[in-house]
C-alpha positions in Angstrom: 146.5 63.4 73.9 144.8 63.1 70.5 144.3 59.3 71.0 142.9 59.8 74.5 140.4 62.5 73.3 139.4 60.5 70.3 138.7 57.5 72.6 136.7 59.8 74.9 134.5 60.8 71.9 133.9 57.2 70.9 133.2 56.0 74.4 131.2 59.1 75.3 133.4 59.5 78.4 133.6 62.7 80.5 137.0 64.3 80.8 138.4 66.6 83.4 140.8 69.2 82.1 142.9 71.9 83.6 142.8 74.7 81.1 144.6 78.1 80.8 142.4 80.8 79.3 143.5 83.8 77.3 144.1 85.8 80.5 146.3 83.0 81.9 143.7 81.9 84.5 143.8 78.2 85.2 140.4 76.5 85.5 139.2 73.0 86.1 136.5 71.9 83.7 134.5 68.7 83.3 133.7 68.3 79.6 132.2 65.8 77.2 134.3 65.9 74.0 132.2 66.0 70.8 134.9 66.9 68.3 138.6 67.4 67.8 140.9 68.8 65.1 144.6 69.6 65.1 144.3 72.8 67.2 141.2 72.5 69.4 138.6 70.3 70.8 134.9 71.0 70.9 133.1 69.8 74.1 130.1 70.3 76.3 131.3 72.1 79.4 129.3 71.1 82.4 130.5 74.3 84.3 129.3 76.7 81.6 126.4 74.4 80.5 127.2 74.9 76.8 129.3 73.6 74.0 132.7 75.3 74.1 136.0 75.1 72.2 139.3 74.6 74.0 142.7 75.1 72.4 144.8 72.0 72.7 147.9 74.1 73.5 146.1 75.5 76.6 145.1 72.2 78.1 147.6 71.7 80.9 146.3 68.3 82.2 143.5 65.9 81.5 142.0 62.7 82.7 139.0 60.4 82.4 136.1 60.6 84.8 134.2 57.4 85.6 130.9 58.9 86.9 129.7 62.4 87.8 126.5 62.8 89.7 123.9 65.2 88.4 124.9 65.0 84.7 122.3 62.4 83.6 119.8 64.8 82.1 122.5 66.8 80.3 124.0 63.6 78.9 120.6 62.5 77.5 120.2 65.9 75.8 123.7 65.7 74.3 123.0 62.2 73.0 119.9 63.5 71.2 121.6 66.6 69.7 123.2 66.5 66.3 126.5 68.2 67.2 129.1 68.2 64.5 131.8 65.6 65.2 135.2 66.2 63.6 138.4 64.3 64.1 142.0 64.7 62.9 142.2 63.1 59.5 
């Protein structure tokens, strides 16, 4: 998973995740990963329209998205923002 997410950062790919929250609700999210460490990822969540953190242990499934309509303006804004990028070292 770490390799896939690191590649998503480098390639600026969108990722779909199925995520279990603290109340055990499973949600589907489309995110743009901007950082990763050994316990969580930091990503722009297109559903919440903000940068969120996701615990790696709560990601149930993930995959790369090729193209998502309607995200162009958000992607341009993310590319211009100086978000902290961190990786497992």
